[in-house]
C-alpha positions in Angstrom: 213.8 102.8 91.3 211.4 104.1 88.7 212.5 105.3 85.4 212.4 108.4 84.1 209.9 107.3 80.9 207.7 105.9 84.1 207.9 108.9 86.3 206.8 110.9 83.0 203.6 108.0 82.6 202.4 107.3 86.1 199.4 107.6 86.6 198.2 110.7 89.3 198.1 108.6 92.1 201.3 107.3 91.8 202.8 110.3 91.0 200.6 111.8 94.2 202.3 109.1 96.9 205.7 109.9 95.0 205.3 114.0 95.9 203.7 113.1 99.3 206.7 110.9 100.4 209.2 113.4 99.5 207.0 117.1 100.4 207.3 114.8 104.3 210.9 114.8 104.3 211.6 118.0 103.1 209.4 120.1 105.6 211.5 117.5 108.1 214.2 118.3 106.7 213.9 122.1 106.9 212.2 122.3 110.2 215.1 120.7 111.9 217.8 122.4 110.2 217.3 126.2 108.7 216.1 128.3 112.1 213.8 130.7 109.5 211.5 128.5 108.2 211.1 126.5 112.1 210.5 129.3 113.0 207.7 130.9 110.7 206.3 127.1 111.0 206.1 127.6 115.2 204.5 131.0 114.1 201.4 129.3 111.8 201.2 126.5 113.7 202.2 123.6 112.3 204.4 120.8 112.7 206.0 118.3 110.0 203.8 114.9 111.1 201.0 117.9 110.7 202.1 117.2 106.6 199.4 114.0 106.3 198.2 115.3 102.9 199.4 116.6 99.9 196.1 118.5 100.7 197.5 119.6 103.3 200.5 121.7 101.8 198.4 124.5 101.9 198.8 124.6 105.8 202.6 125.4 105.1 204.3 129.3 105.2 204.9 131.1 102.0 209.0 132.0 100.7 209.6 134.5 99.1 212.3 136.8 97.9 212.8 138.8 100.2 213.4 135.0 102.4 216.2 134.7 100.8 217.5 138.5 101.1 216.6 139.0 104.9 218.9 135.5 104.9 222.0 137.0 102.3 223.5 135.1 101.2 224.0 131.3 103.0 221.0 131.3 105.9 218.6 129.4 104.5 221.0 126.6 103.3 220.6 122.4 105.0 223.8 121.7 104.5 227.2 123.0 105.8 229.3 125.3 102.9 231.9 122.2 102.7 228.9 120.8 100.7 228.1 123.2 98.5 229.9 122.9 95.3 228.8 125.5 93.4 226.5 128.8 94.0 224.3 131.0 91.5 223.1 134.6 92.2 220.7 136.9 90.8 221.6 140.2 88.7 220.3 142.0 92.1 218.9 145.2 90.7 216.3 145.2 92.8 218.2 145.5 96.0 220.7 142.2 97.4 221.4 139.8 95.0 219.2 136.4 95.5 221.9 133.4 96.3 221.2 130.1 95.5 223.8 127.2 96.2 223.7 123.3 94.7 225.4 120.6 96.4 226.8 117.6 94.0 223.7 116.1 94.3 221.7 119.6 93.6 223.9 119.1 90.0 223.4 115.9 88.9 219.5 116.5 89.4 219.8 119.4 87.5 221.4 118.0 84.9 218.9 115.3 85.3 215.6 117.6 84.9 217.0 119.6 81.8 218.4 116.7 79.9 214.5 115.6 80.3 213.1 119.2 79.2 215.6 119.4 76.3 214.1 115.8 75.2 211.1 116.8 75.1 212.0 119.2 72.7 213.2 116.3 70.4 216.8 117.4 71.5 218.9 114.1 71.0 223.1 112.6 70.8 223.8 113.2 67.8 222.3 117.3 68.2 224.7 120.1 68.0 223.1 122.8 70.8 224.1 126.2 70.4 224.0 127.8 74.0 223.0 131.4 73.4 222.5 131.8 77.2 224.7 133.8 79.8 227.4 132.1 81.8 228.5 132.8 85.0 226.8 133.3 88.2 223.3 133.9 85.9 221.8 130.2 86.3 220.6 129.7 82.8 224.0 129.0 80.7 225.4 127.0 83.2 222.6 124.4 83.7 221.7 124.3 80.5 225.2 123.2 79.7 224.9 120.3 81.7 221.6 119.1 80.7 223.0 119.0 77.4 226.3 116.8 78.0 224.0 114.4 80.0 221.6 114.2 77.2 225.0 113.4 75.1 224.2 116.1 73.1 227.2 118.5 71.6 227.2 121.6 73.4 228.6 124.3 72.0 229.0 127.5 74.9 228.9 130.8 73.2 226.8 132.6 75.5 225.1 136.3 74.9 226.8 139.3 72.9 228.5 139.5 69.5 225.8 139.0 67.3 227.2 138.4 63.9 229.9 135.7 65.2 227.0 133.9 66.5 225.4 133.8 63.6 228.3 132.6 61.8 229.2 130.0 64.4 225.5 128.6 63.8 226.5 128.2 60.1 229.8 127.0 59.9 229.6 124.5 62.9 226.1 123.2 61.8 224.0 124.1 65.0 220.7 122.2 64.4 219.1 123.7 68.2 219.8 127.2 69.6 218.9 127.9 73.1 218.8 131.7 74.1 216.1 134.3 75.0 213.1 135.2 72.9 214.0 138.2 72.2 217.9 137.8 71.3 216.5 134.7 69.3 215.3 138.0 67.1 219.0 139.6 67.6 220.1 136.9 65.9 218.0 137.2 63.4 218.2 140.7 62.4 222.8 140.0 63.0 221.2 136.8 59.7 219.9 139.8 58.3 222.8 141.8 57.9 225.1 139.7 57.4 223.4 138.1 54.1 222.9 134.7 56.3 219.5 133.4 55.3 217.8 130.0 57.2 218.7 128.0 54.1 222.7 128.5 54.7 221.7 126.8 58.5 220.4 123.2 60.8 218.4 124.7 63.0 215.8 123.2 63.6 214.4 123.6 67.4 214.6 126.9 69.3 214.7 126.4 72.8 213.1 130.2 74.3 212.9 131.0 78.1 213.8 133.9 80.4 211.1 135.9 79.8 207.4 136.1 79.2 206.9 136.1 75.1 203.6 135.9 73.0 202.4 133.6 70.6 203.0 136.5 68.1 206.3 136.7 68.9 206.8 132.7 68.8 205.7 133.3 65.0 208.3 135.6 64.2 211.2 133.4 65.5 210.1 131.3 63.8 209.4 132.7 60.6 213.2 135.0 60.8 214.7 131.6 62.0 213.2 128.8 60.2 212.6 126.8 63.2 210.4 125.2 65.8 209.9 127.5 68.6 209.4 126.2 72.2 208.6 127.6 75.9 211.3 126.2 78.7 210.3 127.8 82.1 213.2 127.9 84.9 213.7 130.5 88.0 216.8 130.4 89.9 215.5 129.9 93.4 213.9 126.8 92.4 217.2 125.5 90.4 217.4 127.1 87.6 216.0 126.0 83.9 214.7 123.0 83.6 211.5 123.1 86.1 208.8 122.9 83.3 208.8 122.5 79.2 207.3 122.6 75.9 207.1 119.0 74.1 206.5 119.0 70.6 203.3 117.8 70.4 201.5 120.4 72.0 201.3 124.0 72.2 198.7 124.1 75.3 201.3 124.5 78.2 204.7 123.1 79.5 205.4 120.2 81.3 206.4 120.3 85.0 208.2 117.9 86.7 206.5 118.0 88.9 208.1 114.9 90.9 210.4 117.6 91.8 209.1 120.5 91.7 205.2 120.6 93.8 203.5 123.1 91.9 200.6 125.4 93.1 198.2 128.7 91.9 197.4 131.3 94.3 195.5 134.4 94.0 198.1 136.8 94.7 196.4 139.3 96.7 194.2 136.4 99.7 197.1 134.2 98.5 194.7 131.6 98.9 194.5 128.2 96.4 192.7 128.7 93.4 191.4 125.4 91.1 192.9 123.9 88.7 192.6 126.0 85.8 192.8 129.2 87.3 195.1 131.7 86.5 197.0 133.3 89.4 200.6 133.1 91.0 202.6 130.6 90.4 204.1 128.9 93.6 206.6 125.9 93.6 207.5 123.8 96.6 210.9 121.8 96.0 210.5 118.6 96.6 214.4 117.0 96.1 217.0 120.0 96.6 219.5 119.3 99.5 221.6 123.1 99.9 218.4 124.8 99.2 215.2 123.5 99.4 212.5 126.2 99.2 208.9 126.0 100.1 206.0 127.1 99.2 208.2 130.0 96.9 206.5 132.8 95.4 207.3 133.0 91.8 205.1 135.9 91.0 204.6 134.6 87.9 201.2 134.4 86.2 200.1 131.5 85.2 197.4 128.7 85.0 197.3 124.7 86.0 195.9 121.7 83.5 195.5 117.9 84.0 194.6 117.8 80.6 195.7 114.4 78.8 198.5 116.0 75.7 199.0 113.5 73.3 202.8 112.4 73.9 201.6 110.1 77.2 203.1 112.1 79.8 200.7 112.1 83.0 202.6 115.4 84.0 200.7 118.8 85.4 201.3 121.3 82.7 201.6 125.4 83.1 200.3 128.0 80.5 203.0 130.1 79.3 203.7 132.8 81.7 201.3 135.7 80.9 203.6 138.2 83.0 204.4 139.2 86.6 202.8 140.4 89.5 206.0 142.7 90.2 205.6 144.0 85.9 201.8 145.0 86.4 200.9 148.3 85.3 198.5 150.1 86.6 197.6 153.0 84.4 194.6 154.8 85.1 192.9 151.7 87.4 193.5 148.9 84.4 195.9 146.3 85.3 198.5 146.1 81.9 201.0 143.5 81.4 203.6 144.0 78.5 203.1 140.5 76.9 199.6 141.7 76.2 200.7 144.6 74.8 203.0 142.5 73.0 200.6 140.3 72.0 198.7 143.4 70.3 201.6 145.0 68.2 202.9 141.2 66.9 199.4 141.1 65.4 199.5 144.2 63.3 201.3 144.3 60.1 204.3 146.0 60.1 205.4 146.1 62.9 208.5 144.6 64.2 208.8 142.3 67.0 210.5 145.6 69.1 209.0 147.9 71.3 209.4 150.0 74.7 206.6 151.0 77.2 207.5 153.9 79.3 205.6 155.2 81.6 205.2 158.7 83.5 203.0 160.7 85.1 201.6 164.3 83.6 199.7 166.1 86.6 197.8 163.4 88.5 197.5 161.4 85.4 199.9 157.9 84.7 200.3 158.1 80.6 201.4 155.2 78.8 203.7 155.5 75.9 204.4 153.2 73.5 207.6 152.9 71.4 207.4 150.7 68.0 209.9 149.6 65.3 208.1 149.5 61.8 209.4 148.1 58.8 212.5 150.0 56.6 209.7 150.2 54.1 207.0 151.8 56.2 209.1 154.5 57.9 211.0 155.8 55.0 206.8 155.8 53.2 203.7 158.5 53.6 203.8 160.2 56.3 200.0 159.9 55.9 201.1 156.0 55.8 202.6 156.3 59.7 199.9 158.4 60.9 197.6 156.1 59.9 199.7 153.2 61.1 200.1 155.0 65.0 196.5 155.7 65.1 195.5 151.9 64.3 197.7 150.5 67.2 196.3 153.1 69.3 192.8 152.0 69.1 194.1 147.8 69.1 196.0 148.8 72.7 192.1 149.8 73.8 189.6 147.5 72.1 192.0 144.8 74.0 193.5 146.4 76.7 191.1 149.2 77.6 193.4 151.6 78.5 194.5 154.6 75.9 198.2 155.3 74.9 200.0 157.3 73.3 202.1 155.6 70.2 205.3 156.4 68.6 207.0 155.0 65.3 210.8 154.9 65.4 212.8 153.6 62.9 214.1 149.7 62.7 217.2 148.8 65.1 216.3 152.1 67.0 214.9 150.7 69.9 218.4 149.2 72.0 218.6 145.4 71.7 220.2 143.4 74.9 221.9 139.8 75.3 219.4 138.5 77.8 216.3 139.8 79.1 214.4 142.4 76.5 213.6 145.5 79.2 210.8 146.2 78.0 208.7 148.7 80.6 210.9 151.9 81.6 208.8 154.0 84.5 209.2 157.6 85.0 206.6 157.9 87.8 208.0 159.2 91.1 206.8 157.4 93.7 
């Protein structure tokens, strides 16, 4: 059996050989056991024996979130429920929740990939890991929890909420690693300031942040306010949860995808045609080793790109760029495509602006209007009106120059935008469609 260190440094030919074997076994399995997949493949005129190379992946039909909802709750499972030892589900805010299931082998796989991700960030035995991801039906908390234990580190299962208590625990327990969404990390920084706790009082060394797109500038804010190295982690419930890809400490140029388990593609979100390496498009995953709920060509809606450029860490795993946004989060304002993360990038580069904002989209007559609520520092908010007006105009011009869209800007006092314990709500769309 190939060890983890070896598989992460395999030459491409060796890794692709493993991927092909696993892909062929996966396609055969779902064709035989899952009626919706068999019907889709028959309609596309493809049989398992037609998959002779990784290039044949493009002939297989896509899977979408709607497929999971249409077969709610267990219609895409490949094993009987007697073999399923855990289920998780999405929040279901836009319809039926998507339900995912795990066999014992799936839980062991999840623990393993999450442990590998943590190791990439320099986490090791002896670390005290403050896990502020939500526990429950959401996959984040428990996925991280099992990975921490598999690595041999100590987990502090705090979950989300009660930020003041969390920073006290981080100080008193000697937490060395923080796991949370990036927006909640900033909430914790606010709570530290309120409690009179500074970074010198903490032992935090690294923060592992994911579950929502975040800009390079926000990374810098998190690092400055919490006194740690902030790294990116990627995952989604449908694929397994957290543990699909991870940024190592040697580079901020992308996250290593654990592609011995998760086979990635980039496709054009409109035509769905595969795009070459380096092209930006929608990220698509095929799960190669999951038992209960394997997925073929699952459309994530996340916008990213892939690269095989060598990494200083020695891993040969393909890397994905930080997610720049979601195709379904994209706002079209008077014909201009706008992602919330682009707005964030602009805001975080302006002095005096706090890392908390909200985009409101409304319609005036037949025209779409974008307004941005932006928190500013106490010093600026309590200063002269003309200073606020100058800052507001500056933000408007920066947004116009960078994104090509005119917006309204409203500067608001610190802490006035509602905080989230999980993913931040960045967009409020008041348009009636």
